KEVEX-168540 format. One line per field, with one value per residue (C-alpha): residue in three letters; x, y, z. Coordinates in steps of 0.25 Angstrom, whole numbers. Each point is the difference from the previous one (the first is absolute). Layout:
<rs>
aa <- ALA	...
x <- X	...
y <- Y	...
z <- Z	...
</rs>
This chain:
<rs>
aa <- MET	VAL	PRO	VAL	ASP	ARG	HIS	ARG	LEU	THR	ASN	HIS	PRO	PHE	GLY	ARG	LYS	LEU	MET	THR	SER	ALA	ALA	LEU	LEU	LEU	GLY	LEU	GLY	LEU	PHE	PHE	GLY	VAL	TRP	ILE	ALA	SER	VAL	GLU	LEU	THR	LEU	GLY	GLU	THR	THR	THR	VAL	ALA	LEU	PHE	GLN	TRP	GLY	GLU	ARG	LEU	GLU	ILE	LEU	ARG	SER	ARG	ARG	ALA	GLU	VAL	PHE	TRP	ALA	LEU	PHE	PHE	GLY	HIS	ALA	VAL	SER	LEU	ALA	LEU	VAL	THR	THR	VAL	SER	ALA	PHE	LEU	LEU	ARG	GLN	VAL	ALA	LEU	ALA	ARG	GLY	ALA	ARG	LYS	ALA	LEU	ILE	GLY	GLY	LEU	VAL	ILE	LEU	GLY	ALA	LEU	ASP	LEU	VAL	CYS	TRP	LEU	LEU	LEU	PRO	MET	TRP	GLY	ASN	ALA	SER	VAL	LEU	LEU	GLY	GLY	ALA	ILE	ILE	LEU	GLU	SER	VAL	LEU	LEU	LEU	TYR	VAL	ALA	LEU	HIS	PRO	LEU	ARG	ASP	MET	TRP	ILE	TYR	ARG	ARG	TRP	THR	GLY	THR	GLY	GLY	PRO	PRO	VAL	ARG	VAL	VAL	ILE	VAL	GLY	GLY	GLY	PHE	ALA	GLY	LEU	TYR	THR	ALA	LEU	HIS	LEU	ASP	ARG	ARG	LEU	GLY	TYR	HIS	LYS	ASP	LEU	GLN	ILE	SER	VAL	ILE	ASP	ARG	ARG	ASN	TYR	PHE	LEU	PHE	PRO	PRO	LEU	LEU	PRO	SER	VAL	ALA	ALA	GLY	SER	ILE	GLU	THR	ARG	GLN	VAL	THR	TYR	PRO	PHE	ARG	ARG	ILE	PHE	GLU	ALA	ALA	ASN	VAL	THR	PHE	LYS	LYS	GLU	SER	VAL	GLU	ALA	ILE	ASP	LEU	ASP	LYS	LYS	ILE	ILE	ARG	ALA	ARG	VAL	ASP	VAL	ASP	ASP	ASP	PRO	VAL	THR	GLY	GLU	PRO	GLN	VAL	ILE	TRP	CYS	GLU	THR	GLN	TYR	ASP	ILE	LEU	VAL	LEU	CYS	PRO	GLY	SER	ASP	THR	ASN	THR	PHE	ASN	THR	PRO	GLY	VAL	ARG	GLU	HIS	ALA	PHE	PHE	MET	ARG	GLU	LEU	GLY	ASP	ALA	ILE	ALA	VAL	ARG	ASN	HIS	ILE	ILE	ASP	ASN	PHE	GLU	ARG	ALA	ALA	ARG	GLU	THR	ASP	GLY	ASP	ARG	ARG	ARG	GLU	GLN	LEU	THR	PHE	VAL	VAL	VAL	GLY	ALA	GLY	PRO	THR	GLY	VAL	GLU	LEU	ALA	ALA	GLU	VAL	ARG	ASP	LEU	ILE	ASP	HIS	ILE	LEU	MET	SER	ARG	TYR	PRO	GLU	ILE	ASP	PRO	ALA	GLU	VAL	SER	VAL	VAL	MET	ILE	GLN	SER	GLY	GLU	GLN	ILE	LEU	PRO	GLY	TRP	HIS	LYS	GLU	VAL	VAL	GLY	SER	ALA	GLU	GLY	ARG	LEU	ARG	LYS	LEU	ARG	VAL	ASP	LEU	ARG	LEU	GLY	ARG	ARG	VAL	VAL	HIS	VAL	THR	PRO	PHE	ALA	VAL	THR	LEU	ASP	ASP	GLY	THR	LYS	ILE	ALA	THR	ARG	THR	CYS	VAL	TRP	CYS	ALA	GLY	VAL	LYS	PRO	SER	PRO	LEU	LEU	ALA	ALA	CYS	ASN	LEU	PRO	LEU	HIS	LYS	SER	GLY	ARG	VAL	GLU	ILE	ALA	ASP	ASP	LEU	ARG	VAL	LYS	GLY	ARG	ASP	ASP	VAL	PHE	VAL	LEU	GLY	ASP	ALA	ALA	PHE	LEU	LEU	HIS	ASP	GLY	SER	PRO	LEU	PRO	PRO	LEU	GLY	GLN	VAL	ALA	PHE	GLN	GLN	GLY	GLN	HIS	ALA	ALA	THR	ASN	ILE	ASP	LEU	LEU	LEU	ARG	LYS	GLN	PRO	THR	LYS	PRO	PHE	LYS	TYR	PHE	ASN	TYR	GLY	ALA	LEU	VAL	SER	VAL	GLY	ASP	LYS	PHE	ALA	ALA	ILE	ASP	LEU	PHE	GLY	VAL	ARG	MET	SER	GLY	PHE	ILE	ALA	TRP	TRP	VAL	TRP	ARG	THR	LEU	TYR	LEU	ALA	LYS	LEU	VAL	GLY	PHE	GLY	ASN	LYS	VAL	ARG	VAL	VAL	ILE	ASP	TRP	THR	LEU	ASP	LEU	ILE	ILE	GLU	ARG	SER	ILE	SER	GLN	ILE	ALA	ALA	ASP	ARG	GLN	ASP	PHE	SER	GLY	ASN	LYS	PHE	ALA	GLU	ASN	THR	PRO	LEU	ALA	ALA	ARG	PRO	ARG	PRO	GLN	ASP	GLY	LEU	PRO	ASP	GLY	LEU	SER	PRO	PRO	ALA	PRO	ALA	PRO	VAL	PRO	THR	GLN	HIS	ALA	PRO	VAL	VAL	PRO	THR	ALA	PRO	PRO	ALA
x <- 0	6	0	-7	8	-2	12	-3	1	15	0	-10	4	6	-11	-11	8	1	-14	-6	10	-4	-15	2	9	-9	-12	7	4	-14	-5	10	-1	-15	2	10	-7	-13	7	8	-11	-8	11	11	11	1	0	0	-13	-6	2	-7	-12	-1	-15	-2	9	-9	-12	5	6	-14	-7	9	6	-10	6	14	-6	-6	13	8	-11	2	16	-3	-9	10	11	-7	-5	15	7	-10	-1	15	3	-10	5	15	-2	-5	14	6	5	-11	-10	-14	-7	9	-2	-16	1	8	-8	-13	4	3	-12	-8	7	0	-16	-1	9	-7	-14	5	4	-13	-8	8	-6	-13	5	7	8	5	12	4	0	8	11	2	-3	12	10	-3	-1	14	6	-7	3	14	2	-8	8	15	-1	-1	10	10	-3	2	13	8	-1	11	-4	8	1	3	7	-12	5	-7	-6	10	-6	3	-5	0	-1	-5	-10	6	5	12	-9	-11	8	8	-13	-6	13	3	-15	2	14	-4	-15	-7	9	-3	14	-1	-8	1	-4	-2	-1	-4	-7	-9	-10	3	10	3	4	8	4	-14	-3	2	-12	-8	4	-6	-11	2	0	-9	6	-4	8	14	-3	-2	-5	11	-10	-5	14	4	-14	6	14	5	4	-6	-2	1	-4	10	10	14	7	11	7	9	11	5	-12	-7	-12	-8	-7	-13	-11	-15	-9	-13	-10	-1	-2	-16	4	14	-1	14	3	1	12	4	14	3	13	3	11	8	10	3	-2	-3	1	-6	-7	2	4	-5	0	13	-3	16	-4	-6	-7	-15	-1	-6	-10	-5	3	-7	7	-3	3	-13	-14	-5	11	-5	-15	4	8	-12	-10	9	2	-15	-2	9	-7	-13	6	7	-13	-6	13	1	14	9	12	-7	-6	14	4	-11	2	15	3	15	6	13	9	1	1	-9	-11	0	2	-13	-7	4	-5	-13	-4	2	-9	-10	0	0	-9	-11	1	2	-13	-8	5	-2	2	15	10	10	11	-2	3	14	6	15	10	12	13	13	8	2	-9	-13	0	14	8	-9	5	1	-9	-11	3	-1	-14	-6	6	-6	-13	-1	4	-12	-9	4	7	9	14	8	14	11	-8	-2	-12	5	-13	-15	-11	-15	0	13	13	13	12	14	3	-11	-11	-14	-11	-13	-8	-10	5	12	2	13	6	14	5	-1	8	0	-10	2	-2	14	6	-7	4	15	4	13	-4	7	1	-12	-8	-3	5	12	-2	8	-2	-10	-9	3	5	15	1	-14	-4	-14	-3	-3	-1	-6	-5	2	6	11	13	8	9	-2	11	7	-14	-10	-13	-11	-12	-9	-12	8	11	-9	-9	13	6	-13	0	15	-2	-11	11	10	-10	-4	15	2	-11	6	13	6	10	-7	2	5	-11	2	-8	-5	-4	-11	0	-9	-12	-8	-13	0	-15	-11	4	15	11	15	6	14	-3	11	8	-12	-3	-13	-10	-14	-13	6	9	-13	-7	12	1	-15	1	11	-6	-12	8	6	-13	-5	-13	-8	-11	8	6	-14	-5	14	-3	-14	4	11	-10	-11	9	4	-16	-5	2	7	-7	4	-8	8	-1	5	1	9	-5	-6	-11	-3	-7	11	12	6	10	6	15	6	-7	11	-2	0	-13	-7	-6	7	-9	-4	-2	-13	-5	-3	8	-5	-5	7	-2	-11	4	0	-13	0	0	-14	-1	0	-13	-5	-6	-14	-7	-10	-15	-10	-10	-14	-9
y <- 0	14	9	13	12	9	9	5	15	2	-7	10	7	13	9	-8	2	15	2	-7	6	14	-2	-6	12	10	-6	1	14	4	-7	8	13	1	-3	11	9	0	3	12	7	0	2	6	-10	-14	-6	-15	4	6	-12	-9	10	-2	-2	14	7	-6	5	15	-2	-3	12	9	-4	-11	-1	-2	-11	-7	0	-6	-10	-4	-1	-8	-10	-2	-2	-12	-6	1	-6	-10	-5	0	-8	-9	-5	0	-7	-11	-2	2	-11	3	-10	0	4	12	4	-1	8	11	3	-2	9	10	-1	1	12	7	-1	5	11	5	-2	9	11	1	0	12	8	-7	-11	5	-14	1	9	-9	-12	6	3	-15	-4	9	-6	-15	3	6	-12	-10	8	2	-16	-4	10	-2	-15	-3	12	-7	-13	6	9	-5	-15	-7	-13	-10	0	-15	-7	-6	-14	-11	6	2	-9	6	-10	3	-12	5	11	4	15	-2	-7	10	13	-6	-2	13	8	-8	3	15	1	-8	-2	-9	-2	-13	-3	0	-11	1	-11	-3	-14	-2	-11	10	8	12	9	-2	12	-8	11	1	-15	2	10	-11	-9	9	4	15	-2	-8	-11	6	13	-6	-6	5	-9	0	1	12	6	-3	5	13	-6	-8	-12	-14	-7	-16	-7	-12	-7	1	-14	1	9	-4	11	-6	-1	12	-8	1	-12	2	-8	5	-7	0	-8	-12	-14	-3	-15	1	13	3	13	0	8	4	4	12	6	15	4	13	9	8	-7	8	-11	6	-13	6	-9	-10	-1	-5	-11	-2	-15	1	-11	1	14	-3	-8	6	15	12	8	15	0	-2	5	-12	-1	14	-6	-13	7	10	-12	-9	11	3	-15	-2	10	-7	-13	7	6	-14	-7	-4	-5	11	-5	-2	14	6	-9	6	15	-1	6	-1	8	-6	12	14	7	10	-11	-7	13	5	-13	0	13	-1	-14	7	12	-9	-8	12	9	-10	-14	2	9	-12	-11	4	-16	2	7	10	-6	-13	6	2	4	-6	5	-8	5	-6	12	10	10	2	6	-5	10	12	12	-1	12	-7	-13	6	7	-13	-8	9	0	-15	-1	10	-9	-11	-9	-10	2	-12	6	-8	-14	-8	-11	-14	-8	4	-10	2	4	6	7	-4	10	-3	1	-10	8	-4	11	-8	6	-4	12	2	10	-1	13	-3	3	-4	-9	1	-7	-14	4	6	-14	-6	12	-4	14	4	-1	7	-9	8	-7	14	2	8	11	12	15	2	-11	-11	-13	-1	-7	1	13	-4	-4	11	-5	10	0	-10	-9	8	1	14	7	14	8	-14	-7	-7	7	-5	-6	12	6	12	-6	-8	11	8	-12	-1	13	0	-12	6	10	-9	-9	14	2	-14	1	13	-6	9	-4	-3	8	-6	-1	11	-3	11	-4	8	-5	-9	1	-11	2	-4	-1	11	14	-3	-3	2	5	3	8	8	0	6	-9	1	-8	1	6	8	-11	-9	10	0	-15	-1	12	-7	-14	6	7	-14	-7	-4	5	12	-7	-9	13	6	-13	0	14	-2	-13	7	12	-10	-8	13	2	-15	-12	-11	-13	-13	-9	-11	5	-12	-14	-11	-10	-9	-10	2	-14	-8	10	1	11	5	-5	14	2	0	-11	11	6	-13	-4	-12	-12	0	16	3	-14	-4	-12	-14	5	-1	9	-4	-9	6	-1	-12	4	-2	-10	6	-3	4	14	1	8	8	-2	11	2	-5	8
z <- 0	-4	12	-1	-2	11	-3	-14	3	0	-14	-6	-12	4	-6	7	13	-3	-4	13	9	-5	1	15	3	-5	7	13	-4	-3	13	10	-9	3	14	2	-9	7	14	-7	-6	12	11	-8	6	1	14	5	8	-12	-8	10	-1	-14	0	7	-11	-11	8	0	-14	-6	7	-5	-14	-5	-14	6	9	-12	-7	11	2	-15	2	13	-7	-13	10	7	-12	-6	11	3	-15	-3	14	-2	-13	5	13	-8	-3	13	9	10	8	-7	12	2	-14	1	14	-6	-12	7	12	-10	-8	13	5	-13	-2	15	-2	-13	6	11	-10	-5	13	5	7	1	9	12	2	-14	3	11	-8	-12	11	3	-13	-6	9	-2	-16	0	7	-9	-13	4	2	-12	-9	5	1	-14	-4	9	-7	-14	3	12	-1	-6	-10	-5	-15	-1	-11	-8	3	10	12	12	12	13	10	16	9	14	3	13	1	-10	-10	1	-1	-10	-9	3	-3	-13	-5	4	-7	-12	-1	-10	-13	-10	2	16	8	15	9	16	5	15	7	5	-6	8	6	15	9	10	9	6	2	16	-1	-7	11	10	-7	-1	-15	-9	-9	-13	3	-1	-14	-14	-12	-10	-12	6	2	-14	-6	-4	-5	-11	9	-1	13	1	13	1	8	-6	3	-9	-11	-11	-2	-12	-8	8	4	12	5	9	7	0	9	-8	7	9	-4	2	5	7	5	-5	-7	-15	-5	-14	-3	-9	-6	-2	-9	3	-5	13	13	13	12	13	6	15	11	10	15	5	12	1	0	14	3	1	-6	-13	6	12	-1	-7	-10	-4	-15	-7	2	4	11	6	0	6	12	3	-1	10	10	0	2	11	8	-3	5	12	4	2	5	15	1	3	-7	-13	1	0	-11	-8	3	-2	-14	-5	-11	-5	-6	3	-13	-5	-2	13	8	-7	2	14	2	-8	8	13	-4	-5	14	9	-8	-5	4	15	1	-8	8	16	3	-3	10	-7	8	-7	-14	-5	-14	-1	-10	-2	-8	-2	0	12	-6	-7	-14	-4	-8	4	7	15	3	-8	6	14	-3	-6	12	10	-6	-1	15	3	-8	9	-10	6	-8	0	-7	-3	0	-12	-3	0	-1	-3	3	0	15	3	-4	5	0	-2	16	3	3	-5	-2	0	-11	-11	-8	-7	-11	-8	-5	1	-14	-14	-11	-15	-8	-3	-15	-1	2	-12	-10	-1	5	7	15	12	13	5	-11	-8	-13	-3	-10	-6	4	-12	7	-10	2	-3	-13	-4	-7	-1	15	11	14	10	15	10	-11	-4	8	-2	8	5	7	3	6	-8	-2	10	-5	2	-8	-2	-6	-10	-5	-3	-7	-7	-5	-5	-7	-8	-4	-4	-8	-7	-3	-5	-10	-5	-1	10	12	13	13	14	11	11	13	8	15	3	15	8	8	9	7	14	4	1	-4	2	-11	0	-14	-5	-13	-7	13	8	11	9	7	5	-6	-10	-6	1	-9	-10	0	-4	-11	-6	0	-5	-12	-5	1	-14	-4	3	5	10	5	3	7	9	4	4	8	7	3	5	8	9	3	-2	5	-10	-3	7	-10	-5	-14	-7	7	-4	-9	10	3	14	1	-6	5	-13	-2	-13	-1	2	14	10	10	11	-6	3	14	7	-1	15	1	6	3	14	6	-5	-13	-14	-12	-10	-11	-14	-7	-10	-15	-6	-11	-14	-7	-13	-1	1	-11	4	-6	-4	11	-2	-7
</rs>
């Protein structure tokens, strides 16, 4: 299927560009000229206040000089018609979402109609002058946007001219920060061309914003706010999305082999899989990373993680479920076991999660479970190093650590977890912490896909790349984000979001240069700083060398994360969620239970054993749990008959 050309304006003939640009600029000049002239003719000068009181100025002008009033009315109507008509034609050829395009033109038509009706009703309708003042402000903003946006595409965007040969296929594996910013930045630089195809492959059909997963786990943000569908993101871009799980890449043949789960077998229940191949000319490999368990026994089977949306939902449900069970438990040791929550790892994710869980417990759960003594509830954080937030400035670390202790988080520094069971965590000093909740936030490791690609791997498991982000010896392969090993000031770049999106933008720039047969540029990382939220209305930040903590830092943390969220709708919903969380109690409903047959105690394979009740939990002495319900015999389906007449 040939993609739709959404970037045609830059390739228009010069004469058409000149004519449409002149029409837009003439319309804008006429619109603002009428606005200013009506104020000058009645007041003798132009002031900001007078411009806002435009309706009153027109009313005075009509009573004094009617012929000038009608001349200005005609000029105003022509300006609106000219800009609206030309921009409506041009916006169809701009990379703009369909809904946004309709909203812009529709809003402009409605405001223009209201504007002209108010002109005609002056001075008969007293509210007409008031409405005109507001309408002119909104109209001016809309007119500037719908006129200048196409002009930018026509004159500023640079387009690749192509070679006239087969299309160049740029395939991006992974839709995290690195992959997303590569695709969007490459589209902005090159846009659509018949000789260029951009594809993104990811196993999810949505972009996930991991920094806010702790907030999802605590219920302060709804789940849908941290995701955004790739097909919606690329709606206004010339990027093709494929939902596939990449299993192997043949670098010599330039073929990507991926798996697609299409359905479940109706008889066996096994997933039906189809295998597909995608060829590339330029590969951008950014598959992200996996949780690093450091081969600690029991972690993979019994601990929760904080890498996916499902992880955050599972942790939230498990915390609430433990409170429900503890409220009915009579054995004190079991109650404390159910009410002890262990977070392993004191990086930003671990710190934010521990603080969010403590806030959820103190501000919401304790008031809803009066049967539980607050002294029985504990949040424990275990860190192998001697400080939390390793590598951060000591001032920021001190502020965050002090806040955690104030929240009554039990910090176990210099301790390492050596074993995890469904009901306990064992430390390297022999200490056993009885708990049913262990959330593992202790680090990441490269994606196993890298080992299947025959790429030069560093001992860390990441791919060694050159300073232009390409694999050494492979001019057609870029590796970005958590998968890449690149030194910066003598140290490897950390697996952080700000590293990934900077590399994504730079990779797009270098791909543009490659297509133009120009030399690539070395990547230069700029460290913006670091920030971490530590509970309600408190954060510690280090931005551009400025370090602070407290409420202002918390406001900065929220503002920056909000700016990085993908999707305007998501940003609005998060603002609403955060605002409502200040005045309305958040829900403690278990919004998505694990797949479980409560009559037969069947759990999903990925449900940690710690999330399942002990076989004898809650049963009086002498009683055994009920046997699973027998599976009914399969009978032939009964065909319904028509009811008697």
